[in-house]
C-alpha positions in Angstrom: -29.5 75.6 90.1 -29.4 79.3 90.8 -29.9 81.5 87.7 -26.7 83.2 86.7 -28.0 86.2 84.6 -24.6 87.7 83.7 -21.4 86.1 82.4 -18.0 87.8 82.9 -14.8 87.1 81.1 -11.4 89.0 81.1 -8.4 88.5 78.9 -5.5 90.7 77.9 -6.9 93.8 79.6 -10.4 93.5 78.0 -13.4 92.5 80.1 -16.5 91.2 78.5 -19.9 91.3 80.2 -22.6 89.2 78.7 -26.3 89.6 79.7 -27.3 85.9 79.8 -31.1 85.5 79.8 -31.6 84.9 76.0 -34.9 83.0 76.6 -36.5 86.3 77.7 -34.5 88.6 75.4 -32.0 89.3 78.2 -34.7 91.2 80.1 -33.3 92.8 83.2 -34.5 91.6 86.6 -33.2 92.4 90.1 -30.9 89.5 90.1 -29.2 90.8 86.9 -29.0 94.3 88.3 -27.4 93.0 91.4 -24.8 91.0 89.4 -24.0 94.1 87.3 -23.6 96.2 90.4 -21.1 93.8 91.8 -19.2 93.5 88.6 -18.9 97.3 88.0 -18.0 97.9 91.6 -15.1 95.4 91.3 -14.0 96.9 87.9 -13.6 100.4 89.5 -10.5 99.1 91.3 -9.3 96.5 88.8 -6.2 98.0 87.2 -5.8 94.8 85.1 -8.8 95.7 83.0 -8.4 98.6 80.6 -11.5 98.4 78.5 -15.0 96.8 79.1 -17.3 95.4 76.4 -21.0 94.7 77.2 -23.3 92.6 75.1 -26.3 90.3 75.2 -26.4 86.5 74.7 -28.3 85.0 71.9 -29.3 86.3 68.5 -32.4 88.4 69.3 -31.5 91.1 71.8 -28.9 93.1 73.6 -31.5 93.7 76.3 -35.2 94.1 75.8 -35.7 96.2 79.0 -37.0 95.3 82.4 -38.6 91.9 83.1 -42.3 92.9 83.1 -43.1 90.0 85.4 -41.6 92.2 88.2 -44.2 94.9 87.4 -47.3 92.9 88.2 -47.5 94.0 91.9 -47.9 97.6 93.0 -45.0 98.6 95.2 -45.0 101.3 97.8 -43.1 104.3 96.4 -40.5 104.5 99.2 -39.7 100.8 99.1 -39.4 100.8 95.3 -37.2 104.0 95.3 -34.8 102.7 98.0 -34.6 99.2 96.5 -33.6 100.7 93.1 -31.1 103.0 94.6 -29.4 100.0 96.3 -28.8 98.3 92.9 -28.1 101.3 90.8 -25.3 99.7 88.7 -25.3 102.6 86.2 -24.0 104.9 89.0 -21.0 102.5 89.3 -20.5 102.6 85.6 -20.2 106.4 85.8 -17.4 105.9 88.4 -15.5 103.3 86.3 -12.3 104.7 84.8 -12.3 102.1 82.0 -14.0 103.0 78.7 -17.1 100.9 78.3 -18.3 99.7 74.8 -21.8 98.4 74.2 -22.1 95.8 71.4 -25.8 95.9 70.4 -27.6 93.3 68.5 -31.3 93.1 68.1 -33.5 94.8 70.7 -32.1 97.4 73.0 -35.3 98.8 74.5 -36.3 100.6 77.7 -33.8 99.7 80.4 -31.7 97.9 77.8 -31.1 101.1 75.9 -30.5 102.9 79.1 -27.8 100.4 79.9 -26.2 101.2 76.5 -26.6 104.9 77.0 -24.6 104.6 80.2 -21.7 103.1 78.2 -19.1 105.3 76.5 -19.2 104.0 73.0 -22.0 102.1 71.2 -21.5 99.8 68.2 -24.8 98.4 66.7 -25.4 95.4 64.4 -27.5 96.1 61.3 -30.5 94.3 62.9 -30.5 96.5 66.0 -33.7 98.2 67.2 -33.3 100.9 69.8 -35.9 102.7 71.8 -37.1 104.0 75.2 -40.5 102.3 75.2 -41.5 102.9 78.8 -44.4 105.2 77.9 -46.2 102.1 76.5 -46.4 100.8 80.1 -47.6 104.1 81.6 -44.1 104.9 83.0 -41.1 107.0 81.9 -37.4 105.9 81.6 -36.1 105.6 85.1 -32.5 104.5 84.5 -31.1 107.8 83.2 -32.8 107.7 79.8 -34.5 111.1 80.0 -31.1 112.7 80.8 -28.6 110.7 78.7 -30.6 110.5 75.5 -31.1 114.2 74.9 -27.3 114.7 75.6 -26.7 112.5 72.6 -29.4 113.2 70.1 -30.8 116.6 71.2 -34.0 117.7 73.0 -36.5 117.3 70.1 -35.4 113.8 68.9 -35.2 112.6 72.5 -38.7 113.8 73.3 -40.1 112.3 70.1 -38.6 108.9 71.0 -39.6 109.0 74.7 -43.1 110.4 74.2 -44.0 107.9 71.4 -42.0 104.9 72.5 -40.8 104.6 68.9 -38.1 102.1 67.9 -35.2 103.4 65.9 -33.4 101.1 63.5 -29.6 100.9 63.4 -29.1 103.1 60.4 -31.2 105.9 61.9 -29.5 105.5 65.2 -26.2 106.1 63.5 -27.6 109.1 61.7 -28.9 110.8 64.8 -25.7 110.1 66.9 -27.3 107.4 69.1 -24.6 104.9 68.1 -21.0 105.5 66.8 -20.8 102.5 64.3 -23.1 100.1 62.5 -21.7 96.8 61.3 -23.0 93.6 59.8 -24.4 91.2 62.4 -21.5 88.7 62.0 -19.0 91.5 62.5 -20.5 92.9 65.7 -18.4 91.2 68.4 -15.2 91.1 66.3 -15.6 94.9 65.7 -16.2 95.6 69.4 -13.3 93.4 70.5 -11.0 94.9 68.0 -11.9 98.4 69.1 -11.4 97.3 72.8 -8.0 95.9 72.0 -7.0 99.0 70.1 -7.9 101.2 73.1 -6.3 98.7 75.6 -3.0 99.0 73.8 -2.7 102.7 74.9 -1.0 104.0 78.0 -3.3 103.2 81.0 -3.1 106.5 82.9 -3.7 108.4 79.7 -6.8 106.3 79.0 -8.2 107.0 82.4 -7.5 110.7 82.3 -8.9 111.1 78.7 -12.2 109.6 79.8 -12.2 111.7 83.0 -11.6 114.9 80.9 -14.5 114.1 78.5 -17.1 112.6 80.8 -16.3 115.0 83.8 -16.0 118.0 81.5 -19.5 117.4 80.0 -21.1 118.4 83.3 -19.0 121.6 83.7 -19.1 125.0 82.2 -16.6 125.3 79.4 -14.0 127.3 81.3 -14.1 124.7 84.2 -13.9 121.9 81.7 -10.8 123.5 80.1 -9.3 123.8 83.5 -9.9 120.1 84.2 -8.4 119.2 80.9 -5.3 121.3 81.6 -4.8 119.8 85.1 -5.0 116.3 83.8 -2.7 117.0 80.8 -0.2 118.6 83.2 -0.2 115.5 85.4 0.4 113.2 82.4 3.5 115.2 81.6 5.0 113.8 84.8 4.5 110.1 84.1 7.1 107.6 83.1 4.8 106.4 80.3 5.0 109.9 78.8 8.8 109.6 78.5 8.5 106.1 77.2 6.0 107.2 74.5 8.4 109.9 73.3 11.4 107.5 73.3 9.4 104.8 71.4 8.4 107.4 68.8 12.0 108.6 68.3 13.3 105.0 68.2 10.5 103.8 65.9 9.4 101.0 68.2 6.3 100.0 70.1 6.1 101.6 73.5 6.2 99.4 76.7 3.7 101.0 79.1 4.2 100.5 82.8 1.2 102.5 84.1 3.5 104.8 86.0 
């Protein structure tokens, strides 16, 4: 039977993506990357999904990084570069309008942490261990880690983590801003799903524009970011959902969003 390295579920506007190779700590191989690329490409145009949760199967790891068995042969540089570009699922994540939540238990190392860094919000269980450990294999993070990590934790801490390959426990990850929440192990998925449902309950266009304003604005000078925010806020003023939100507030009832 062909290996299915990723499971996908969707219910009530929340999609759940499960890395499903627990026997190898959900290590990422090309089959998994291809599956993730296909999933996130579909999600970009799936208006039925408002929020995405990603996690790892089993009790030991979110994702322990790349499957080292794929590293045993020396590739030609051009072949390796082009092959990786073709299955760059993180680029598709950047294009997704839905907020993406990482629910991290156990190891999130190397490419596994880079996957979590490409998400919008990170919730860690108390047993989580996070690190960009590529330097121990004579390589550097190649899935956005050198760029996304310093944007979260600052230049010095990012360099310390990358140059030493150190692993950061959940409590320290929370302190330095690498994750947004730390919860008991048993509460990880309930907490991630509860947050996803809370977000999914909001007006769909407002959710998309809020993410676009924050994520898009981070790559712009402040004045341009403010201009982007103003343009998106102005567009939201013209939606039916904006009127429905005001009416529901005045009438003290739950709004009925239509996405228009």
